[in-house]
C-alpha positions, 0 to 999 in steps of 0.5 A: 092143702094135702101137703100142708096137712102131712107137714102138720101131722109130722110136726105134731108127731115129732112134738109128741115124741119130744114131750115124751122124752122130756118127761122126768123119770121116777128117780134122779141121781145127782153125782159128783166124782172129785178128780174125774176128768174123763170117763163113762158112768153107768147106772145099772141094776140086776134083771134076771140075774144079769147086770143091765145098763139103765142109763149112762153118761160120758163126762169130760169135766169134773162138774156134777152130772145126773143119771135117771131111771124109772122105778116101781119100788125101791131096789138095788142099783149100781153106779159103775165107772168104766175105767178098765180097772183090774178089779171092777168091784172097786169101780161099782158103787152099790146103793138102794134106789127109790123114787125121788132125788138121790145124791152120790158124792165120791172121788176118783181116788176112793171111788167105792169106799169113799162114796157118800149117798143121801136122799134114799131112806132105803139106803139108810136102812141098808147102811145101818145093816152093813155097818154092823155086818162089817163089825162081824167081818172084823171079828171073824178076821180076828178069830181067824188070825188067832186060830192060825197063830194057835195052829202054828204052835199046836195049842189044841185047847186054844184051837177048840175055844176059837172054833167054838167062838167062831161057831157062836159068832156065826149064830149071833150074826144070823140072829142079828140079820133076822131080827134086823129084817123083822124090825125093818119089815116096813122097808124093802131092804127086809126082803132083800136081806132075806133073799141074799143073807138068810141061809136055806136052813132059815125057812121058818124065819123067812115065813116069819118075816114074810108075815111081818112085811107091810102090804107095800113091801109085800108087793115090791120087787123083793117082796114078790121074790121072797114070796116066790122063793117060799112058794117054790120051797114049800111045795 
């Protein structure tokens, strides 16, 4: 009888652990990588300034697969494909994760640049910002090329104009970032941009943004980080 009780107890404990492992997590990421026949993919995020693995899967088929994670509030994640590339940034897809189902479709040939991400409202906000940021980057490249050409021919007046244009573009980009963050104060992307894109000199704008954040965003991961940053720099 005693042995039967022990066996029953062991079965119950095993069943409890099994049921726990079957509990779905907050975020499910469905992934399709066209052309990928074999490799390992990692779902990653930043913790204490380090990139850590949250989930992983080894694949040997082109069929879609999934990774998952628990998440308290929307935050930045990476989908890293370990293929021993010389430039690991080309193997890491950045996306804003949140609770629910997110889909990532890409290809082995164009893994990073060709990624299509759906199902995350937070990522849609980030994508809107990144599209405009790319326009600023392209404009900076144009000004740099023009400056380089003018410098070769020693066109002093042109160099002065281009320098002023570059400084004006920098201010315009900063104002766009600030206004974008404040306009999206109900998104966790807003404090994320404040932490990663605002210069240290923009403390007054950080205060304005902090006061504009919705209660939900203020208690999010990046909302708390922004509050901590302001507290440390005001004392």
